DRENDO-1510 file (C-alpha; in Angstrom, 1 decimal, always signed):
<recs>
REC; n; res; u; v; w
REC; 1; MET; +0.0; +0.0; +0.0 .
REC; 2; ASN; +1.5; +3.3; -1.1 .
REC; 3; TRP; +1.4; +6.6; +0.9 .
REC; 4; LEU; -1.5; +7.9; -1.1 .
REC; 5; ASP; -3.7; +4.9; -0.1 .
REC; 6; LEU; -2.5; +5.2; +3.5 .
REC; 7; SER; -3.4; +8.9; +3.5 .
REC; 8; LYS; -6.9; +8.2; +2.2 .
REC; 9; LEU; -7.3; +5.4; +4.8 .
REC; 10; ALA; -6.1; +7.7; +7.6 .
REC; 11; LEU; -8.4; +10.5; +6.5 .
REC; 12; ARG; -11.3; +8.0; +6.4 .
REC; 13; SER; -10.5; +6.9; +10.0 .
REC; 14; ILE; -10.3; +10.5; +11.2 .
REC; 15; GLY; -13.6; +11.4; +9.4 .
REC; 16; SER; -15.4; +8.4; +11.0 .
REC; 17; HIS; -14.7; +9.9; +14.5 .
REC; 18; LYS; -15.4; +13.5; +13.8 .
REC; 19; GLN; -16.1; +14.7; +17.3 .
REC; 20; ARG; -13.0; +13.1; +18.7 .
REC; 21; SER; -10.8; +14.3; +15.9 .
REC; 22; ILE; -12.1; +17.9; +16.2 .
REC; 23; LEU; -11.5; +18.0; +19.9 .
REC; 24; THR; -8.0; +16.6; +19.4 .
REC; 25; ALA; -7.1; +19.2; +16.7 .
REC; 26; LEU; -8.7; +22.0; +18.8 .
REC; 27; GLY; -6.0; +21.7; +21.5 .
REC; 28; LEU; -3.3; +22.4; +18.9 .
REC; 29; ILE; -5.4; +25.1; +17.2 .
REC; 30; ILE; -5.7; +27.0; +20.5 .
REC; 31; GLY; -2.0; +26.4; +21.3 .
REC; 32; ILE; -0.7; +27.6; +17.9 .
REC; 33; ALA; -3.1; +30.6; +17.9 .
REC; 34; ALA; -1.9; +31.5; +21.4 .
REC; 35; VAL; +1.7; +31.5; +20.1 .
REC; 36; VAL; +0.8; +33.6; +17.1 .
REC; 37; ILE; -1.1; +36.2; +19.1 .
REC; 38; LEU; +1.5; +36.5; +22.0 .
REC; 39; THR; +4.5; +36.7; +19.7 .
REC; 40; SER; +2.7; +39.2; +17.5 .
REC; 41; ILE; +2.2; +41.4; +20.6 .
REC; 42; GLY; +5.8; +40.9; +21.6 .
REC; 43; ARG; +7.1; +41.7; +18.2 .
REC; 44; GLY; +4.7; +44.7; +18.0 .
REC; 45; ILE; +6.0; +46.1; +21.2 .
REC; 46; HIS; +9.6; +45.5; +20.0 .
REC; 47; SER; +9.0; +47.4; +16.8 .
REC; 48; PHE; +7.0; +50.2; +18.6 .
REC; 49; VAL; +9.8; +50.9; +21.2 .
REC; 50; LEU; +12.5; +50.9; +18.6 .
REC; 51; ALA; +10.5; +53.2; +16.3 .
REC; 52; GLU; +9.8; +55.5; +19.2 .
REC; 53; PHE; +13.5; +55.6; +20.0 .
REC; 54; THR; +14.6; +56.3; +16.5 .
REC; 55; GLN; +12.0; +59.0; +15.7 .
REC; 56; PHE; +14.7; +61.6; +16.5 .
REC; 57; GLY; +17.1; +60.3; +13.9 .
REC; 58; THR; +19.8; +57.6; +13.7 .
REC; 59; HIS; +23.0; +59.5; +14.0 .
REC; 60; LEU; +23.0; +60.6; +17.6 .
REC; 61; ILE; +25.5; +60.3; +20.4 .
REC; 62; ALA; +24.7; +61.1; +24.0 .
REC; 63; VAL; +27.2; +62.1; +26.6 .
REC; 64; TYR; +26.3; +61.7; +30.3 .
REC; 65; PRO; +28.1; +63.0; +33.4 .
REC; 66; GLY; +29.7; +60.3; +35.5 .
REC; 67; LYS; +31.7; +57.2; +34.4 .
REC; 68; THR; +29.6; +54.1; +34.2 .
REC; 69; THR; +29.6; +50.9; +32.3 .
REC; 70; THR; +25.9; +50.3; +32.5 .
REC; 71; PHE; +23.2; +51.4; +30.1 .
REC; 72; GLY; +21.3; +54.5; +31.1 .
REC; 73; LEU; +18.9; +57.1; +29.8 .
REC; 74; SER; +18.4; +60.8; +30.7 .
REC; 75; GLY; +18.5; +61.4; +34.4 .
REC; 76; ALA; +21.7; +59.5; +35.2 .
REC; 77; THR; +23.0; +60.1; +38.7 .
REC; 78; ILE; +25.4; +63.1; +38.9 .
REC; 79; SER; +28.6; +61.8; +40.5 .
REC; 80; THR; +31.4; +63.5; +38.6 .
REC; 81; VAL; +34.4; +65.4; +39.8 .
REC; 82; ARG; +33.7; +67.9; +37.1 .
REC; 83; PRO; +30.1; +68.2; +35.8 .
REC; 84; LEU; +29.1; +68.6; +32.2 .
REC; 85; SER; +28.6; +72.2; +31.3 .
REC; 86; THR; +27.2; +74.3; +28.5 .
REC; 87; ALA; +30.9; +75.1; +27.7 .
REC; 88; ASP; +31.5; +71.4; +27.1 .
REC; 89; ALA; +28.6; +71.3; +24.7 .
REC; 90; ALA; +29.9; +74.3; +22.8 .
REC; 91; SER; +33.4; +72.8; +22.6 .
REC; 92; LEU; +32.0; +69.4; +21.3 .
REC; 93; GLU; +30.0; +71.3; +18.6 .
REC; 94; ASN; +33.3; +72.4; +17.1 .
REC; 95; LEU; +34.5; +68.8; +16.5 .
REC; 96; ASP; +35.0; +67.5; +13.0 .
REC; 97; HIS; +31.9; +65.7; +11.6 .
REC; 98; VAL; +29.7; +66.9; +14.5 .
REC; 99; LEU; +26.8; +68.8; +12.9 .
REC; 100; ALA; +25.2; +70.1; +16.1 .
REC; 101; ALA; +25.5; +69.7; +19.9 .
REC; 102; MET; +22.6; +70.3; +22.3 .
REC; 103; PRO; +22.9; +70.6; +26.1 .
REC; 104; MET; +19.8; +69.2; +28.0 .
REC; 105; VAL; +18.4; +69.6; +31.5 .
REC; 106; GLN; +14.9; +68.4; +32.4 .
REC; 107; GLY; +12.7; +69.1; +35.3 .
REC; 108; ASN; +9.1; +69.7; +36.4 .
REC; 109; ALA; +7.6; +73.0; +37.2 .
REC; 110; ARG; +4.3; +75.0; +37.4 .
REC; 111; ILE; +3.5; +76.9; +34.3 .
REC; 112; GLU; +1.2; +79.9; +34.5 .
REC; 113; ALA; -0.4; +82.1; +31.8 .
REC; 114; GLY; -3.0; +84.6; +33.2 .
REC; 115; ALA; -5.5; +82.7; +35.3 .
REC; 116; LYS; -4.5; +79.3; +33.8 .
REC; 117; GLN; -1.8; +77.0; +35.2 .
REC; 118; ARG; -0.6; +73.4; +35.1 .
REC; 119; ARG; +2.4; +71.4; +36.0 .
REC; 120; ALA; +4.5; +70.0; +33.1 .
REC; 121; ASN; +7.9; +69.0; +32.1 .
REC; 122; VAL; +10.4; +71.8; +31.3 .
REC; 123; PHE; +13.3; +71.0; +29.0 .
REC; 124; GLY; +16.4; +73.2; +29.2 .
REC; 125; VAL; +17.9; +72.9; +25.7 .
REC; 126; GLY; +20.0; +74.6; +23.1 .
REC; 127; ALA; +19.1; +76.3; +19.9 .
REC; 128; ALA; +20.0; +73.2; +17.9 .
REC; 129; LEU; +17.1; +71.1; +19.3 .
REC; 130; PRO; +15.0; +71.2; +16.1 .
REC; 131; GLN; +18.0; +69.9; +14.1 .
REC; 132; VAL; +19.2; +67.3; +16.7 .
REC; 133; TRP; +15.8; +65.9; +17.8 .
REC; 134; GLN; +14.1; +66.5; +14.4 .
REC; 135; LEU; +11.3; +68.7; +15.8 .
REC; 136; LYS; +9.5; +71.3; +13.7 .
REC; 137; ILE; +8.3; +74.8; +14.5 .
REC; 138; ASP; +4.6; +75.4; +14.0 .
REC; 139; SER; +4.6; +79.1; +14.5 .
REC; 140; GLY; +7.2; +81.7; +15.6 .
REC; 141; ARG; +10.7; +80.6; +16.0 .
REC; 142; PHE; +12.9; +78.4; +18.3 .
REC; 143; LEU; +15.2; +79.7; +21.0 .
REC; 144; PRO; +18.0; +81.9; +19.8 .
REC; 145; ASN; +21.6; +81.0; +20.1 .
REC; 146; ASP; +22.5; +83.4; +22.9 .
REC; 147; GLY; +25.9; +81.9; +23.7 .
REC; 148; LEU; +26.9; +80.7; +27.2 .
REC; 149; ASP; +26.4; +83.9; +29.2 .
REC; 150; ASN; +23.1; +85.5; +30.2 .
REC; 151; PRO; +20.6; +83.5; +28.0 .
REC; 152; ARG; +17.4; +85.4; +27.5 .
REC; 153; ALA; +14.2; +84.4; +29.2 .
REC; 154; PHE; +12.4; +83.0; +26.1 .
REC; 155; ALA; +10.2; +80.0; +26.0 .
REC; 156; VAL; +8.8; +77.7; +23.3 .
REC; 157; LEU; +5.6; +75.8; +23.9 .
REC; 158; GLY; +4.6; +72.3; +22.9 .
REC; 159; SER; +1.4; +72.0; +20.9 .
REC; 160; LYS; -0.7; +70.6; +23.8 .
REC; 161; MET; +0.8; +73.2; +26.3 .
REC; 162; ARG; -0.2; +76.0; +23.9 .
REC; 163; ALA; -3.8; +74.7; +23.6 .
REC; 164; GLU; -4.1; +74.3; +27.4 .
REC; 165; LEU; -2.8; +77.8; +28.3 .
REC; 166; PHE; -4.0; +79.9; +25.3 .
REC; 167; GLY; -6.7; +77.9; +23.5 .
REC; 168; ASN; -7.0; +79.2; +19.9 .
REC; 169; ALA; -5.3; +82.5; +20.7 .
REC; 170; SER; -1.8; +83.1; +19.5 .
REC; 171; PRO; +0.7; +82.9; +22.4 .
REC; 172; LEU; +3.5; +84.6; +20.5 .
REC; 173; GLY; +4.9; +87.5; +22.5 .
REC; 174; GLN; +2.8; +86.6; +25.6 .
REC; 175; ARG; +4.3; +86.4; +29.0 .
REC; 176; ILE; +4.2; +83.1; +31.1 .
REC; 177; ARG; +5.6; +82.2; +34.5 .
REC; 178; ILE; +7.6; +79.1; +34.9 .
REC; 179; GLY; +8.2; +78.4; +38.6 .
REC; 180; SER; +9.1; +81.9; +39.9 .
REC; 181; ASP; +10.6; +83.3; +36.7 .
REC; 182; ARG; +8.8; +85.1; +33.8 .
REC; 183; PHE; +9.4; +84.1; +30.2 .
REC; 184; ARG; +8.2; +85.5; +26.8 .
REC; 185; VAL; +6.8; +82.9; +24.4 .
REC; 186; VAL; +8.6; +83.1; +21.0 .
REC; 187; GLY; +7.4; +79.9; +19.3 .
REC; 188; VAL; +5.1; +76.8; +19.3 .
REC; 189; MET; +6.3; +73.4; +18.2 .
REC; 190; GLN; +4.4; +71.0; +15.9 .
REC; 191; ALA; +2.8; +68.0; +17.5 .
REC; 192; LYS; +5.3; +65.2; +18.0 .
REC; 193; GLY; +3.7; +62.8; +20.5 .
REC; 194; GLN; +5.3; +60.7; +23.2 .
REC; 195; MET; +8.8; +59.3; +23.4 .
REC; 196; LEU; +9.6; +56.7; +26.1 .
REC; 197; GLY; +7.1; +58.2; +28.5 .
REC; 198; PHE; +7.7; +61.9; +27.8 .
REC; 199; ASP; +4.9; +63.8; +26.2 .
REC; 200; LEU; +6.9; +66.3; +24.0 .
REC; 201; ASP; +3.7; +68.2; +23.2 .
REC; 202; ASP; +2.9; +68.9; +26.9 .
REC; 203; THR; +6.2; +70.6; +27.5 .
REC; 204; VAL; +8.0; +74.0; +27.6 .
REC; 205; PHE; +11.4; +74.5; +26.1 .
REC; 206; ILE; +13.7; +77.1; +27.6 .
REC; 207; ALA; +17.5; +77.8; +27.5 .
REC; 208; SER; +19.6; +75.2; +29.3 .
REC; 209; GLY; +21.4; +77.9; +31.3 .
REC; 210; LYS; +18.0; +79.2; +32.6 .
REC; 211; ALA; +16.9; +75.6; +33.4 .
REC; 212; MET; +20.1; +74.9; +35.4 .
REC; 213; GLU; +19.4; +78.0; +37.5 .
REC; 214; MET; +15.7; +77.1; +37.9 .
REC; 215; PHE; +16.3; +73.5; +39.0 .
REC; 216; ASP; +19.5; +74.4; +41.0 .
REC; 217; ARG; +21.7; +72.0; +39.0 .
REC; 218; GLN; +25.5; +72.1; +38.7 .
REC; 219; SER; +25.6; +69.9; +35.7 .
REC; 220; LEU; +23.8; +69.1; +32.5 .
REC; 221; MET; +21.9; +65.9; +32.4 .
REC; 222; GLU; +23.3; +65.1; +29.0 .
REC; 223; ILE; +24.7; +66.5; +25.8 .
REC; 224; ASP; +23.2; +65.2; +22.5 .
REC; 225; LEU; +25.3; +65.4; +19.4 .
REC; 226; LEU; +24.2; +64.9; +15.8 .
REC; 227; TYR; +27.0; +63.7; +13.5 .
REC; 228; SER; +27.4; +63.3; +9.8 .
REC; 229; SER; +26.0; +60.2; +8.2 .
REC; 230; GLU; +29.3; +59.8; +6.3 .
REC; 231; THR; +31.2; +59.2; +9.5 .
REC; 232; SER; +31.1; +56.2; +11.8 .
REC; 233; ALA; +29.9; +56.5; +15.3 .
REC; 234; GLU; +33.2; +55.1; +16.6 .
REC; 235; THR; +35.2; +57.8; +15.0 .
REC; 236; VAL; +33.0; +60.6; +16.5 .
REC; 237; GLU; +33.0; +58.8; +19.9 .
REC; 238; GLN; +36.8; +58.7; +20.0 .
REC; 239; ALA; +36.9; +62.4; +19.1 .
REC; 240; ILE; +34.5; +63.3; +21.9 .
REC; 241; LYS; +36.4; +61.2; +24.4 .
REC; 242; ARG; +39.7; +63.0; +23.5 .
REC; 243; ARG; +38.1; +66.4; +23.7 .
REC; 244; LEU; +36.4; +65.9; +27.1 .
REC; 245; ILE; +39.4; +64.2; +28.7 .
REC; 246; ALA; +41.5; +67.2; +27.6 .
REC; 247; ARG; +38.9; +69.5; +29.2 .
REC; 248; HIS; +38.2; +67.5; +32.4 .
REC; 249; GLY; +41.6; +65.9; +33.0 .
REC; 250; ALA; +40.0; +62.4; +33.3 .
REC; 251; GLU; +37.3; +60.2; +31.8 .
REC; 252; ASP; +34.5; +61.3; +34.2 .
REC; 253; PHE; +31.8; +60.9; +31.6 .
REC; 254; THR; +29.9; +58.2; +29.7 .
REC; 255; ILE; +29.4; +58.2; +26.0 .
REC; 256; VAL; +26.5; +56.1; +24.6 .
REC; 257; THR; +26.0; +55.8; +20.9 .
REC; 258; GLN; +22.5; +55.3; +19.5 .
REC; 259; ASN; +23.7; +52.0; +18.1 .
REC; 260; GLN; +24.6; +50.8; +21.6 .
REC; 261; MET; +21.2; +51.9; +22.9 .
REC; 262; LEU; +19.4; +50.1; +20.1 .
REC; 263; GLU; +21.4; +47.0; +20.5 .
REC; 264; LYS; +20.6; +46.9; +24.3 .
REC; 265; MET; +16.9; +47.5; +23.6 .
REC; 266; ASP; +16.8; +45.0; +20.8 .
REC; 267; SER; +18.3; +42.3; +23.0 .
REC; 268; VAL; +15.9; +43.0; +25.9 .
REC; 269; LEU; +12.8; +43.1; +23.7 .
REC; 270; SER; +13.9; +39.9; +21.8 .
REC; 271; VAL; +14.0; +38.1; +25.2 .
REC; 272; LEU; +10.5; +39.5; +25.9 .
REC; 273; THR; +9.2; +38.1; +22.6 .
REC; 274; LEU; +10.9; +34.7; +23.3 .
REC; 275; ALA; +9.4; +34.7; +26.8 .
REC; 276; VAL; +5.8; +35.2; +25.5 .
REC; 277; ALA; +6.4; +32.5; +22.9 .
REC; 278; ALA; +7.5; +30.1; +25.6 .
REC; 279; LEU; +4.3; +31.0; +27.5 .
REC; 280; GLY; +2.2; +30.2; +24.5 .
REC; 281; SER; +4.0; +27.0; +23.9 .
REC; 282; ILE; +2.5; +25.6; +27.1 .
REC; 283; SER; -0.7; +25.3; +25.2 .
REC; 284; LEU; +1.1; +23.3; +22.5 .
REC; 285; LEU; +2.3; +20.9; +25.2 .
REC; 286; VAL; -1.3; +20.4; +26.3 .
REC; 287; GLY; -2.2; +19.7; +22.7 .
REC; 288; SER; +0.5; +17.1; +22.4 .
REC; 289; VAL; -0.8; +15.3; +25.5 .
REC; 290; GLY; -4.3; +15.4; +23.9 .
REC; 291; ILE; -3.0; +13.8; +20.7 .
REC; 292; LEU; -1.1; +11.1; +22.6 .
REC; 293; THR; -4.2; +10.3; +24.7 .
REC; 294; ILE; -6.6; +10.2; +21.8 .
REC; 295; MET; -4.3; +8.0; +19.7 .
REC; 296; THR; -3.8; +5.6; +22.6 .
REC; 297; ILE; -7.5; +5.3; +23.1 .
REC; 298; ALA; -8.0; +4.8; +19.4 .
REC; 299; VAL; -5.6; +1.8; +19.4 .
REC; 300; SER; -7.6; +0.1; +22.2 .
REC; 301; GLU; -10.9; +0.9; +20.4 .
REC; 302; ARG; -9.8; -0.4; +17.1 .
REC; 303; VAL; -8.2; -3.7; +18.1 .
REC; 304; SER; -10.5; -5.7; +15.9 .
REC; 305; GLU; -9.8; -3.4; +12.9 .
REC; 306; ILE; -6.1; -3.9; +13.4 .
REC; 307; GLY; -6.6; -7.7; +13.6 .
REC; 308; LEU; -8.5; -7.7; +10.3 .
REC; 309; LEU; -5.9; -5.6; +8.6 .
REC; 310; ARG; -3.2; -8.0; +9.8 .
REC; 311; ALA; -5.3; -11.0; +8.8 .
REC; 312; ILE; -5.7; -9.8; +5.2 .
REC; 313; GLY; -2.0; -9.4; +4.8 .
REC; 314; ALA; -1.1; -5.9; +6.1 .
REC; 315; GLU; +2.4; -5.8; +7.5 .
REC; 316; ARG; +3.3; -4.3; +10.9 .
REC; 317; GLY; +5.0; -1.4; +9.0 .
REC; 318; MET; +1.7; -0.5; +7.3 .
REC; 319; VAL; -0.2; -0.6; +10.5 .
REC; 320; PHE; +2.5; +1.6; +12.1 .
REC; 321; ASN; +2.4; +4.1; +9.2 .
REC; 322; LEU; -1.5; +4.2; +9.4 .
REC; 323; PHE; -1.7; +5.3; +13.0 .
REC; 324; LEU; +1.3; +7.5; +12.7 .
REC; 325; GLY; -0.2; +9.1; +9.6 .
REC; 326; GLU; -3.4; +9.8; +11.5 .
REC; 327; ALA; -1.5; +11.6; +14.3 .
REC; 328; ILE; +0.4; +13.6; +11.7 .
REC; 329; LEU; -2.7; +14.6; +9.8 .
REC; 330; LEU; -4.4; +15.7; +13.1 .
REC; 331; SER; -1.4; +17.8; +14.0 .
REC; 332; LEU; -1.2; +19.2; +10.5 .
REC; 333; VAL; -4.9; +20.3; +10.6 .
REC; 334; GLY; -4.5; +21.7; +14.1 .
REC; 335; GLY; -1.3; +23.6; +13.1 .
REC; 336; ALA; -2.8; +25.1; +10.0 .
REC; 337; GLY; -6.0; +26.0; +11.8 .
REC; 338; GLY; -4.1; +27.6; +14.6 .
REC; 339; VAL; -2.0; +29.7; +12.3 .
REC; 340; LEU; -5.1; +30.8; +10.3 .
REC; 341; LEU; -7.0; +31.6; +13.6 .
REC; 342; GLY; -4.1; +33.4; +15.1 .
REC; 343; VAL; -3.3; +35.5; +12.0 .
REC; 344; ALA; -7.0; +36.4; +11.7 .
REC; 345; LEU; -7.2; +37.5; +15.3 .
REC; 346; VAL; -4.1; +39.6; +15.0 .
REC; 347; LYS; -5.4; +41.3; +11.9 .
REC; 348; LEU; -8.7; +42.0; +13.7 .
REC; 349; ALA; -6.9; +43.4; +16.7 .
REC; 350; ALA; -4.8; +45.7; +14.4 .
REC; 351; ALA; -8.0; +46.9; +12.6 .
REC; 352; PHE; -10.2; +47.5; +15.7 .
REC; 353; VAL; -7.6; +48.3; +18.3 .
REC; 354; PRO; -5.0; +50.4; +16.4 .
REC; 355; ALA; -3.4; +51.6; +19.7 .
REC; 356; LEU; -2.3; +48.0; +20.4 .
REC; 357; PRO; +1.1; +47.4; +18.7 .
REC; 358; VAL; +0.9; +44.1; +17.0 .
REC; 359; GLN; +3.2; +42.7; +14.2 .
REC; 360; LEU; +3.2; +39.1; +12.9 .
REC; 361; ALA; +6.4; +37.3; +13.9 .
REC; 362; TRP; +6.6; +34.9; +11.0 .
REC; 363; ASN; +9.7; +33.2; +12.3 .
REC; 364; TYR; +7.9; +32.2; +15.5 .
REC; 365; ILE; +4.8; +31.3; +13.5 .
REC; 366; VAL; +6.7; +28.9; +11.2 .
REC; 367; ALA; +8.5; +27.5; +14.2 .
REC; 368; ALA; +5.2; +26.8; +16.0 .
REC; 369; PHE; +3.8; +25.1; +12.9 .
REC; 370; ALA; +6.9; +22.9; +12.6 .
REC; 371; ILE; +6.6; +22.1; +16.3 .
REC; 372; SER; +2.9; +21.1; +15.8 .
REC; 373; LEU; +4.1; +18.6; +13.1 .
REC; 374; PHE; +6.8; +17.3; +15.4 .
REC; 375; ILE; +4.2; +16.9; +18.1 .
REC; 376; GLY; +2.1; +14.8; +15.8 .
REC; 377; VAL; +5.1; +12.5; +15.1 .
REC; 378; ALA; +6.2; +12.3; +18.7 .
REC; 379; ALA; +2.7; +11.7; +20.1 .
REC; 380; GLY; +1.8; +9.2; +17.4 .
REC; 381; VAL; +4.9; +6.9; +17.6 .
REC; 382; VAL; +4.1; +5.1; +20.8 .
REC; 383; PRO; +0.4; +4.3; +19.9 .
REC; 384; ALA; +1.5; +3.3; +16.4 .
REC; 385; ILE; +4.1; +0.9; +17.7 .
REC; 386; LYS; +1.5; -0.6; +20.1 .
REC; 387; ALA; -0.9; -1.1; +17.2 .
REC; 388; ALA; +1.8; -2.7; +15.0 .
REC; 389; ARG; +2.8; -5.1; +17.7 .
REC; 390; LEU; -0.7; -6.5; +18.3 .
REC; 391; ASN; -1.0; -10.3; +17.5 .
REC; 392; PRO; -3.6; -10.6; +14.6 .
REC; 393; LEU; -5.3; -13.7; +16.2 .
REC; 394; GLU; -5.7; -12.1; +19.6 .
REC; 395; ALA; -6.9; -8.9; +18.0 .
REC; 396; LEU; -9.6; -10.8; +16.0 .
REC; 397; ARG; -10.7; -12.7; +19.2 .
REC; 398; ALA; -11.1; -9.3; +21.0 .
REC; 399; GLU; -14.1; -8.6; +18.8 .
</recs>
């Protein structure tokens, strides 16, 4: 009997026990669908976070005060002998291949405009922010380049901050109070959205020197540098290190390239996706137990059929292949059904819940489908061997 005949016989056997076959395949369908959905969410979060982090461009280097070998973001603990200063930022901007350098200090303060007030993030930055962070001006202009001494009390509002304080009226030229200091509004930024928890639209931008005075800081939180795309990050990193060591006398700072940040995030998020895939695989394990149980029961229920097959000349190998084929077909149907169900649910989630970041992880989907076939083979071997070893005479007497 060839494989085509065996497949037809296996399909006929599966079709004759529809309810049992459906329940068996259902365990794998649920398991595969769970893997597809969970890995799609994990991959979606992975892509979302990386996209959020790269929305400011891909040729950035950040310098933080303090020497550390761990990965950190803005707000690193200030523990340096000599803090980072706006003069350091100005010096770094003069390096070859550096297009712009931006000092940054961040804090939270009360913002007042007339009778309206709200607390919000205040970013102390330099005039190069639109170029370095790729933000655009909606109206007015950005902060002027006043140099290091005596920066003027100008402020630029995020789009949401402008709407909250001034509504539809133009804020340009108006006075606002930030903390205990008064500032004149010179510009409004276009809507940008959130970045790693910071709502850049609900913010106020002022000169970094003013922010350091306001928040009583002796050091910048970071200096962001934009470098030429024709230069490698390693070349610029070495130039920054030489310049700051010359200015500080020691390496009391930390340089983090955007590639390093992305690599760290990518590794962490990949582990997250792998973890949720492992969680979904528990359902696959349950499905494999279901196939093993059903096939074992099928052998005991079909003893007389096995005896008849053996009596009319079927060899043990054919009986083995028949039961193994049934298990593989069940796992194939369950795997295909699970993939289709999972993909359909992910597409529906993307259509009806656009805020949920989902992205099909085809490498995990293919792996889950391959595992479902392996499960069919593994779960069908033992019952198939048991069926093939039955004595034909004893099997016929069992009827």
